[in-house]
N, C-alpha and C positions, 0 to 999 in steps of 0.2 A: 578644655581641661576643666572638668567639674570637681567639686568637693568629694563627690561619691566616687569618682575614679581615683582620686588620690587616696582615699581611704581604702579602696580596694587593693591598690598596689601595696600600701603600707601593711595590710592584713596578710596578703600573699607572703610577703617578705618575713613577717613575724612568725607565720605558721610554717614557713618553707614549703608550702603546698598551694597549688592553684585551686584544688577542689575545696580544701578547708577555708581558704581565703574567700572563695566564691559562697560557700555556705554561710560565713559570717555576715555576708552582705546580701543575702537573699537572692543570689542569681545562680544560674547553672554554670558548671565548669566550662562548657563550651563557650558561653557568653564571655566569661572571664578570659579565656584563651584568645578569643577573637579581639577583646580589648587590648591585651598585651601585644598582639601581633601589630595591631593598628599603631599602638604607642610607640612601639620600637621602629616601625617604618616612618613615623612622623619625625622621630628624633634621629634616625639614621644610625642607630647603634643598638647592639644587643644588651638588654638589661638583665636577662635571667637565662640560665642554661637549664632548660627543662628536660634535658636528656638524663640528668642525674637525679637520684632519690636520696635525701631530700634535694630540692633544686638548689642550684649554685647561684648566688647573687654576684654579678660581675661588678668591676669597679664603677662603671657607669650606672649600674643599678643601685649600688650603695649611695652614690651621690644623689641620684633622683629620690631614693627613699628618705634621705635626710631632708630634702626639700619638702617631700610630702608630710613628714612628721612635723616640720617647722610650721607649715602652713596650718595644718589641722590643730596644732596646739594654739596658734593665734586665734583660730576660729573659736575654739573652746573659751579662750579668754575673752574674746569679743562678746560671745553669747552671755557669759557670766556677768561681764560689766554692763552690758544692755540690761539685763535683768535687774541689776542693782539700780540703774537709773530709772526703771519703770516701777520699782517696788512701791514707792509712795502712792502711786496712782493705781496700780492694778496687780500688785503682787499677790501670789497665791502659793499655798503649800498643799500638796496632795499626799494624803496619808492612807495607806491600806492597812487594816488591822484584822487580826482574828476577833471573833465575837467575844471571846472571854477576857479581853483586856478590861472590859467593863464600861458600859455606857456612862455610869456615874463618874467613874474615874476620868474618862476621856472628856466628859463635860467640864470637869474641874481644870483639866489641862488646857481646853479650848478657852476657858474664862481667863486663866492667867496669861495665855498667849495673847489674847485680844487686848488685855490691859497694856501690854508692852507694845503691841503692833496693831493698833486699831484699824489701820487701812488695809491690812493683809487679809485675804480670804482663805480660811482653813476648810478644806474639803476632806472628810473622813469617810471612807468606804469600808464596810464590814464584810469580810469574805472568808471562804474556807482557806485553810493554810496554803495549799498549792496555788490558789488564785492570788494570794498575797505576793508570792514569789513571782508569778507570771506578770503581775502589774508592775513590780519593781524592775524586773527584767526588760519589759516593754516600754519602760519610762513613762507609764501612765500613773505612776505614783512616785514621789520623791523619796519616801521612806516607807518601810513596812514594819509592823510589829507582830511578832510571831513567837510561839512557843517551841522549845527544842530546835533553836535555829541552826541551820546547816549551811555553810558556804558552798558555793558552786564556782564554776569558772566565770560566771557573770555576776555573782552576788557576794558581797562581803558582809561580815556579821560584826556588830558591836554588841558585847554582852550587856544586858540591862539589869536584871535582877533575878533572884532565886525566890519562888514563891512556895511556901510550905502547904503541903497537901494535908487534907483532913478527911475524916469519915463523916459524911452528911447523912442525916436521917430525919424522919418525922419526929416531932417532940415526944410522941407517945411510944416510940420504939424502945425496946428493953436496953439497948445500948446507949441511950441518950443520957442517962444519969451518971455515966463513967467519967472520970477525969482524964483517962487516957485508955485507948483501945489498942490491945496488942493485936498485931496482924492475925495471929492464930484465932482470935475471937470472930473473925469474918468467915471461918471456914463453914462451907454449907449455906451461908446467907444468900437470900434473894439480892441480886445485884443489878443496878442500873448502870451501864457502861457507855463508853463512847464507841462510835463506829470503828470497826477493825482497821480501817485504812489510815486512822489518825495516829500521829506520834504519841499523844497522851495515852491512848489505849494501849499501845505497845509497851509503854513504860509501866503502866499499872499492871499489866499482865506479867511483865518481867518481875516486878516487885512481889506480886502474889506467888509466882513460882518459886522465886528465891527463899520465900518464907514458908513454903510447903502448904499453900492455902489454895483451896478450890472453892469458887464461888458459883452460884447459879445465876448466870446472866439472863434475866428475863426480858430485858429491853435494852436497846442500844440506840444512841442518837448522835447527831453530828454537832450538836452545840450544847453548851452548859445550861442555857436558859430552859430548854425542854427537859434536860435531865433534872434540874432543880424542881420543876412543876411535877415531874413523875414521882420524885421523892416526897413532895408535900402531901400527895394523895396516898401515900403509904405503899408505893409499889416496891420498895426495897432500899437498900443502902447504897452509897456510892463513894468513891474517893475523888475529891475534887480540890481545886486550889481554894484555900480558906478565905482569900481576900474577896472573892466574888460572892460570898455568902452574907455580907455585913448587913445588907438591907433585910434580907429574910430572917436573920437572927434577931434584929432589932424589932421586927414585927412579930416574932414568936411563931413564924410559919415552919422554921427548920431548927434543928439542933445540929451542932458540929462539935466533934471531939478530936484532939490530936491523936495521931497514930504512932505506934512504936513497933519497929524502928522507923525513923522519920524518912519522909519522902518529899522531894522537892521538885518543882517544875521550873526549868530555866526559861526565861523570856529574853528575847534579843531584838535588836533594832537591825533591820537589814537595808542595804542600799546598793545601787549598781556600782561595780568596780570602775574606777577611774572617772566616775562622774564627779564633776565640780559642781557642788550644790550652790544655788543662789542664796543670797543673804537670809531670805525669809526661811528657806528650809534649814539652813544652818542654825538660825535662831531657835527653831523648834526643836532640832536635835539637841542643842544645848539645855533647853528647858527639860527635856527627858532625862538627860544625864545628870542634871543638878538635883533631882528628886532624891530625898534621903532613903537609905535602905529601910525596907519595911521591917517592924518589929516582928518577933516570933508570933505566930497565930495564936499560940496559947495565952499570950498577954492580951491579945485583942479579944478573945473569947471571955476572959475574965472581966474585961471592961463591959462587954455587951450583957453579960449575965448579972452584973452588979446593980 
């Protein structure tokens, strides 16, 4: 009797389906059925009535399922407790993040975290949004940082913050001197956008359509850093999160102006459902959640230009 077999039976009972339980455990339905037959033969009693849809759990099956759940819960508690015992020696936190959270901001978070937990290793991987979800679902990352977060059957979402979007352009652009740019001012402009499969591109497209604006998308990229560089050389304007422009604004390489009506990009923290995080990961989550709400980008732009 292995832990994998206990989990397989629990999942079959939870889904009321041999095929769905098998899929969740990465085995074929035939292999799951064979295991059930051997299990019932060894116990000398029927656990599931597989002639009904959904399948029926017999009283013996419910009793066995309760045992499976208790053992697996104790296993999770043991693993979490063991991680806590090991934390001072070899604890680690694995973070998967979209590129646009910002290297500078993540560097500040890392510094603050290491001040509190100098023995903990913090590993940060920057990935495309779908890869962040994959990493969290596969448990190769403890936490993920994404924009436009969407929960799934495996992934839970913790809202993090709302980031104000701005119009970014080269300092020599005719719109650079404005205090506020109306959405209509972008009509017909050369535009540097995000790749069409990214949530931020779909959100910006919806915003432009809602305001009756058509832009001329001359370039599109999958990350903000490349978009910023394209704008610097005068390829067009773009709508991007204002927070990620701070360094370029201070250097005078870019200009940024608030847009009306306002547009915001939501950021979220994702983690695997029912995952009991070890103490180091929980501490990093608490650090993320304690960060104060960012001021309106219009205030930051005033500070930069002052």
